[in-house]
C-alpha positions as CSV (number, residue, x, y, z in Angstrom):
1,X,17.7,-9.6,-22.4
2,X,15.7,-7.8,-19.7
3,X,12.7,-9.5,-18.2
4,X,9.1,-8.4,-18.6
5,X,7.9,-6.5,-15.6
6,X,4.1,-6.8,-15.2
7,X,1.9,-4.6,-13.1
8,X,0.9,-7.1,-10.4
9,X,1.8,-10.8,-10.7
10,X,0.7,-13.6,-8.4
11,X,3.2,-15.0,-5.9
12,X,3.0,-18.8,-6.2
13,X,5.7,-20.4,-4.2
14,X,3.8,-22.4,-1.5
15,X,1.5,-25.4,-1.4
16,X,-0.5,-24.5,-4.5
17,X,0.7,-27.5,-6.6
18,X,0.3,-29.9,-3.6
19,X,-3.3,-28.8,-2.8
20,X,-4.5,-28.7,-6.4
21,X,-3.0,-32.1,-7.1
22,X,-5.0,-33.4,-4.2
23,X,-8.2,-32.0,-5.8
24,X,-7.4,-33.8,-9.1
25,X,-6.4,-37.1,-7.4
26,X,-9.7,-37.2,-5.4
27,X,-11.9,-35.9,-8.2
28,X,-13.2,-33.0,-6.1
29,X,-12.5,-30.2,-8.6
30,X,-15.9,-28.4,-8.9
31,X,-18.0,-26.4,-6.5
32,X,-18.2,-29.1,-3.8
33,X,-15.2,-30.2,-1.7
34,X,-13.3,-29.7,1.5
35,X,-11.1,-26.9,0.3
36,X,-14.1,-24.5,-0.2
37,X,-15.2,-24.8,3.4
38,X,-11.6,-24.6,4.6
39,X,-10.9,-21.5,2.6
40,X,-14.1,-19.8,3.9
41,X,-13.1,-20.6,7.5
42,X,-9.5,-19.4,6.9
43,X,-10.7,-16.1,5.5
44,X,-13.2,-15.7,8.3
45,X,-10.5,-16.2,10.9
46,X,-8.0,-13.9,9.2
47,X,-10.4,-11.0,8.7
48,X,-12.3,-11.5,11.9
49,X,-15.6,-11.7,10.0
50,X,-18.0,-14.2,11.6
51,X,-19.0,-15.6,8.2
52,X,-17.4,-15.8,4.8
53,X,-19.1,-17.1,1.7
54,X,-17.0,-18.0,-1.3
55,X,-18.0,-16.8,-4.8
56,X,-16.5,-17.2,-8.3
57,X,-15.2,-13.6,-8.3
58,X,-15.4,-10.2,-6.6
59,X,-18.1,-9.0,-9.0
60,X,-20.5,-11.9,-8.1
61,X,-19.8,-11.1,-4.4
62,X,-20.9,-7.5,-5.0
63,X,-23.9,-8.5,-7.0
64,X,-25.2,-10.9,-4.3
65,X,-24.4,-8.3,-1.6
66,X,-26.7,-5.8,-3.3
67,X,-29.5,-8.3,-3.4
68,X,-28.9,-9.1,0.3
69,X,-29.0,-5.4,1.0
70,X,-32.5,-5.2,-0.5
71,X,-31.7,-3.3,-3.6
72,X,-34.6,-3.5,-5.9
73,X,-35.5,-2.4,-9.5
74,X,-35.5,1.5,-9.9
75,X,-33.7,2.0,-6.5
76,X,-30.5,4.1,-6.4
77,X,-27.1,3.2,-5.0
78,X,-24.4,5.7,-4.2
79,X,-21.1,4.7,-5.8
80,X,-17.6,6.2,-6.3
81,X,-16.7,7.4,-9.8
82,X,-13.1,6.3,-9.3
83,X,-13.2,2.5,-9.1
84,X,-13.1,-0.5,-11.4
85,X,-16.3,-0.7,-13.5
86,X,-17.5,-3.9,-11.8
87,X,-18.6,-1.8,-8.8
88,X,-21.0,0.1,-11.1
89,X,-22.1,-2.9,-13.3
90,X,-23.5,-4.8,-10.3
91,X,-25.9,-1.9,-9.6
92,X,-27.2,-2.3,-13.1
93,X,-27.5,-6.1,-12.7
94,X,-30.2,-5.2,-10.1
95,X,-31.9,-2.8,-12.5
96,X,-31.0,0.0,-10.1
97,X,-29.3,3.3,-10.8
98,X,-25.9,4.6,-9.6
99,X,-25.3,8.1,-8.1
100,X,-21.7,9.0,-8.7
101,X,-19.7,10.7,-6.0
102,X,-16.2,12.2,-6.1
103,X,-13.1,10.7,-4.5
104,X,-10.8,12.4,-2.1
105,X,-7.0,12.9,-2.4
106,X,-6.5,9.4,-1.0
107,X,-8.4,8.0,-4.1
108,X,-11.3,6.7,-1.9
109,X,-14.9,7.8,-1.9
110,X,-15.1,11.4,-0.7
111,X,-16.8,10.9,2.7
112,X,-17.4,14.7,3.2
113,X,-19.3,15.0,-0.1
114,X,-21.1,11.8,0.5
115,X,-22.3,12.9,3.9
116,X,-23.2,16.3,2.5
117,X,-25.3,14.6,-0.2
118,X,-27.1,12.4,2.2
119,X,-27.9,15.2,4.6
120,X,-28.9,17.8,2.1
121,X,-30.2,15.9,-0.9
122,X,-32.3,13.2,0.6
123,X,-35.5,12.9,2.7
124,X,-36.8,10.0,4.8
125,X,-40.3,8.5,4.4
126,X,-41.8,5.3,5.8
127,X,-38.5,4.3,7.2
128,X,-36.5,4.7,3.9
129,X,-34.4,7.4,2.3
130,X,-35.3,9.0,-1.0
131,X,-33.6,11.3,-3.5
132,X,-34.9,14.9,-3.4
133,X,-34.4,15.2,-7.1
134,X,-36.3,12.2,-8.4
135,X,-38.0,10.6,-5.4
136,X,-36.2,7.3,-6.0
137,X,-35.3,5.2,-2.9
138,X,-31.6,5.1,-2.1
139,X,-31.1,1.6,-0.8
140,X,-27.4,1.3,-0.5
141,X,-24.0,2.8,-0.8
142,X,-20.9,1.0,-2.0
143,X,-17.6,2.1,-0.4
144,X,-14.7,1.0,-2.6
145,X,-11.4,0.7,-0.7
146,X,-9.2,1.1,-3.7
147,X,-5.4,0.5,-4.2
148,X,-4.9,-0.7,-0.6
149,X,-6.2,2.5,0.8
150,X,-9.2,3.2,3.1
151,X,-10.9,5.8,5.3
152,X,-12.5,5.8,8.7
153,X,-16.2,5.1,8.3
154,X,-17.5,5.8,11.8
155,X,-19.5,8.9,11.0
156,X,-20.9,7.6,7.7
157,X,-22.0,4.4,9.3
158,X,-24.0,6.4,11.9
159,X,-25.6,8.5,9.2
160,X,-26.5,5.5,7.1
161,X,-28.1,3.7,10.1
162,X,-30.3,6.8,10.6
163,X,-31.1,6.9,6.9
164,X,-31.7,3.1,6.6
165,X,-29.1,2.9,3.8
166,X,-27.1,-0.3,3.7
167,X,-23.3,-0.1,3.5
168,X,-21.4,-2.5,1.2
169,X,-17.7,-2.4,1.4
170,X,-16.0,-3.2,-1.9
171,X,-12.7,-4.5,-0.4
172,X,-11.6,-6.3,-3.5
173,X,-8.1,-4.8,-3.3
174,X,-7.9,-4.7,0.5
175,X,-7.1,-8.1,1.9
176,X,-4.6,-7.4,4.7
177,X,-5.8,-3.8,5.3
178,X,-7.0,-2.9,8.8
179,X,-8.7,0.2,10.2
180,X,-6.2,2.1,12.4
181,X,-8.5,4.6,14.2
182,X,-12.1,5.2,15.4
183,X,-14.6,2.8,16.7
184,X,-13.4,0.0,14.4
185,X,-9.7,0.3,15.2
186,X,-7.9,-2.9,14.2
187,X,-10.9,-4.3,12.4
188,X,-10.2,-5.7,9.0
189,X,-11.5,-3.6,6.1
190,X,-14.7,-5.1,4.7
191,X,-16.0,-6.2,8.1
192,X,-17.6,-3.0,9.5
193,X,-20.4,-2.3,7.0
194,X,-23.4,-4.4,6.5
195,X,-21.6,-6.5,4.0
196,X,-18.0,-6.7,2.6
197,X,-16.6,-8.2,-0.6
198,X,-13.1,-9.5,-1.4
199,X,-11.5,-10.5,-4.7
200,X,-8.9,-13.1,-5.4
201,X,-8.3,-12.3,-9.1
202,X,-4.8,-13.0,-10.4
203,X,-3.5,-9.5,-9.7
204,X,-4.7,-9.3,-6.0
205,X,-2.7,-9.9,-2.8
206,X,-3.6,-13.6,-2.9
207,X,-5.3,-15.3,-5.8
208,X,-7.5,-18.3,-6.6
209,X,-7.1,-17.5,-10.3
210,X,-10.5,-16.0,-10.1
211,X,-12.6,-15.8,-6.9
212,X,-14.3,-13.6,-4.4
213,X,-15.8,-13.7,-0.9
214,X,-18.8,-12.1,0.9
215,X,-18.1,-11.1,4.5
216,X,-20.9,-10.7,7.1
217,X,-21.4,-10.9,10.8
218,X,-25.0,-11.9,10.4
219,X,-25.9,-15.6,10.4
220,X,-29.2,-15.1,8.6
221,X,-27.5,-13.1,5.8
222,X,-24.7,-15.6,5.5
223,X,-27.1,-18.5,5.1
224,X,-29.1,-16.6,2.4
225,X,-25.8,-15.7,0.6
226,X,-24.8,-19.3,0.4
227,X,-28.3,-20.2,-0.8
228,X,-28.2,-17.6,-3.6
229,X,-24.7,-18.4,-4.9
230,X,-25.6,-22.1,-5.2
231,X,-28.6,-21.7,-7.5
232,X,-31.1,-21.2,-4.6
233,X,-31.2,-24.9,-4.1
234,X,-33.9,-26.0,-1.7
235,X,-33.7,-29.7,-2.5
236,X,-30.5,-31.1,-4.1
237,X,-32.0,-34.5,-4.8
238,X,-35.3,-33.5,-6.5
239,X,-33.9,-30.2,-7.8
240,X,-36.3,-27.8,-6.1
241,X,-35.4,-24.1,-6.5
242,X,-37.9,-21.7,-4.9
243,X,-36.1,-18.5,-6.0
244,X,-33.9,-17.2,-8.8
245,X,-30.4,-18.4,-7.9
246,X,-26.9,-17.9,-9.3
247,X,-24.2,-20.2,-10.3
248,X,-21.7,-18.2,-8.3
249,X,-20.0,-20.8,-6.1
250,X,-16.2,-21.0,-6.0
251,X,-14.7,-24.3,-7.2
252,X,-12.8,-26.6,-4.9
253,X,-9.7,-26.4,-7.1
254,X,-9.7,-22.6,-6.9
255,X,-10.2,-22.8,-3.1
256,X,-7.3,-25.1,-2.8
257,X,-5.1,-22.5,-4.4
258,X,-6.6,-19.9,-2.1
259,X,-5.8,-22.0,1.0
260,X,-2.1,-22.3,-0.1
261,X,-2.0,-18.6,-0.9
262,X,-3.4,-17.5,2.4
263,X,-0.7,-19.5,4.2
264,X,1.8,-17.1,2.7
265,X,-0.1,-13.8,3.2
266,X,2.3,-12.4,5.9
267,X,5.3,-13.0,3.7
268,X,3.5,-11.4,0.7
269,X,2.5,-8.4,2.7
270,X,6.1,-8.0,3.9
271,X,7.4,-8.1,0.3
272,X,4.7,-5.6,-0.8
273,X,5.7,-3.2,1.9
274,X,9.3,-3.5,0.8
275,X,8.4,-2.6,-2.8
276,X,6.6,0.5,-1.5
277,X,9.8,1.5,0.5
278,X,12.0,1.0,-2.5
279,X,9.9,3.4,-4.5
280,X,9.9,6.0,-1.7
281,X,13.7,5.7,-1.7
282,X,14.2,6.2,-5.4
283,X,11.6,8.8,-6.3
284,X,12.9,12.3,-5.4
285,X,11.3,15.7,-5.5
286,X,13.7,16.7,-8.3
287,X,11.7,14.6,-10.8
288,X,8.7,15.7,-12.8
289,X,6.5,13.3,-10.8
290,X,6.1,12.6,-7.1
291,X,5.3,9.4,-5.3
292,X,1.8,8.9,-4.0
293,X,2.4,8.2,-0.3
294,X,0.0,6.4,1.9
295,X,-1.7,8.5,4.7
296,X,0.1,8.4,8.0
297,X,-0.6,5.4,10.3
298,X,-2.7,3.6,7.7
299,X,-2.5,-0.2,7.9
300,X,-2.2,-1.0,4.2
301,X,-1.5,-4.1,2.2
302,X,0.6,-1.9,-0.2
303,X,-1.3,-3.5,-3.1
304,X,-0.5,-1.0,-5.9
305,X,1.9,2.0,-6.0
306,X,1.3,5.2,-7.9
307,X,3.0,8.3,-9.1
308,X,1.4,11.7,-9.6
309,X,2.7,13.8,-12.5
310,X,3.4,17.4,-11.4
311,X,1.7,18.7,-14.5
312,X,-1.7,17.9,-15.9
313,X,-0.5,15.8,-18.8
314,X,-3.9,14.4,-19.8
315,X,-4.9,11.1,-21.5
316,X,-2.7,11.4,-24.6
317,X,0.5,12.1,-22.8
318,X,-0.1,9.3,-20.3
319,X,-1.0,7.0,-23.2
320,X,2.4,7.8,-24.8
321,X,4.1,7.1,-21.4
322,X,2.4,3.7,-21.2
323,X,3.5,2.9,-24.7
324,X,7.1,4.0,-24.1
325,X,7.4,1.9,-21.0
326,X,5.9,-1.1,-22.7
327,X,8.6,-0.8,-25.4
328,X,11.0,-1.6,-22.5
329,X,8.8,-4.5,-21.3
330,X,7.5,-2.6,-18.3
331,X,3.7,-2.6,-17.7
332,X,2.3,0.6,-16.2
333,X,-1.3,1.9,-16.5
334,X,-3.4,5.0,-15.8
335,X,-6.1,5.0,-13.2
336,X,-9.5,3.7,-14.4
337,X,-11.5,5.9,-16.7
338,X,-13.9,7.6,-14.4
339,X,-17.2,5.8,-14.4
340,X,-19.4,8.8,-14.7
341,X,-17.7,9.5,-18.1
342,X,-18.4,6.1,-19.5
343,X,-20.8,6.3,-22.4
344,X,-23.5,4.2,-20.8
345,X,-23.3,6.1,-17.5
346,X,-23.7,9.6,-18.7
347,X,-27.4,9.7,-18.0
348,X,-27.0,9.1,-14.2
349,X,-26.7,11.6,-11.5
350,X,-23.2,12.8,-10.3
351,X,-22.3,15.0,-7.4
352,X,-19.5,17.6,-7.2
353,X,-16.9,15.5,-9.0
354,X,-13.6,17.4,-9.1
355,X,-10.7,15.6,-7.4
356,X,-11.3,12.4,-9.4
357,X,-10.9,14.4,-12.7
358,X,-7.6,15.8,-11.5
359,X,-6.2,12.5,-10.4
360,X,-7.3,10.7,-13.6
361,X,-5.2,13.2,-15.7
362,X,-2.1,12.9,-13.5
363,X,-1.8,9.5,-11.9
364,X,0.0,6.4,-13.2
365,X,0.0,2.9,-11.5
366,X,3.4,1.3,-11.2
367,X,4.5,-2.4,-11.1
368,X,4.1,-3.7,-7.6
369,X,4.5,-7.5,-7.8
370,X,5.9,-9.2,-4.7
371,X,8.8,-10.7,-6.7
372,X,10.2,-7.3,-7.7
373,X,13.8,-6.5,-6.5
374,X,15.6,-3.3,-6.0
375,X,17.3,-3.3,-9.4
376,X,13.9,-3.8,-11.1
377,X,12.5,-0.7,-9.4
378,X,15.6,1.3,-10.1
379,X,15.2,0.5,-13.8
380,X,11.5,1.5,-13.7
381,X,12.1,4.8,-12.0
382,X,15.0,5.7,-14.3
383,X,12.9,5.1,-17.4
384,X,9.9,7.0,-16.0
385,X,12.2,9.9,-15.3
386,X,13.5,9.9,-18.8
387,X,10.2,9.7,-20.6
388,X,8.3,12.1,-18.3
389,X,11.1,14.7,-18.8
390,X,11.4,14.1,-22.5
């Protein structure tokens, strides 16, 4: 009987059991313990970020980052429509409003349209930028580096500095990705904006079961981030809390897994690249779909591989394809439903969205777990070819 092939499984073959057992034996299993600090320092060293603050998940990291960026009630935040919904939800947690922008052919936020919107649709007053249409303050922009892909941010960073708009990098899927050009060449993704956020969900490059990290090079911001994620505790003995805080601190037992996982990251990245190369070898231009190649010279973590259907099949056909592959115990999925199309987002502004609509109708995400072997991928491609041609 053939095995079930999931979209993105964790790779757990290191010191995970050993470190977690140590947490259990010592009783340090909650949000205090040596592994939390160790994991933060290890991520800081790996990414080159001066400070790293552990959170319970990537969503909480994004939420706190918006607060640290000064996003207030009724402000606006520029976001991509093509991303996981958490990127949008955190804006609403702050009682702010998203402005949806298109993606480019690399699935990332369309920087040309973003710059165009900032230069032509905003004005500056009293040191802040405002939307021409509704006079709301635009406080921040979230750059989502999706699917292990990213873009050079040099020009956008310059514009946002002039406009006094904070940049938050949603690098949830980008641990192990590095910029390969521009002023930030060789810098880890998530370290060049005002704040960066990582995720360690079970499907990510490394996992803590659930977890996230805030990256910053600013000591003041780092201290405030740790303060906010630990219930804004001013006095731990007499329980003094001078601000609204959040129970967002990563647990020691999760951090223990993260430490073990990070020890294996080079091996995991090597395996992920091999999966990518297997797909490029087996998918040919004679098929009714093409492989979604990474841009030249990009330093990726090869997190998730995709195909692009040569015809605009639409939601129903992709749904049938997903169902057919599941009948063979193979998990594939479409891209996310575009966020500006979600029922509770239809009232918000969107700007020149076109590429994302095309990609949504034609793209399918493929199994990309580090434990896949050549015969697994050969089976996946063979079945895809059969059902897409059917």
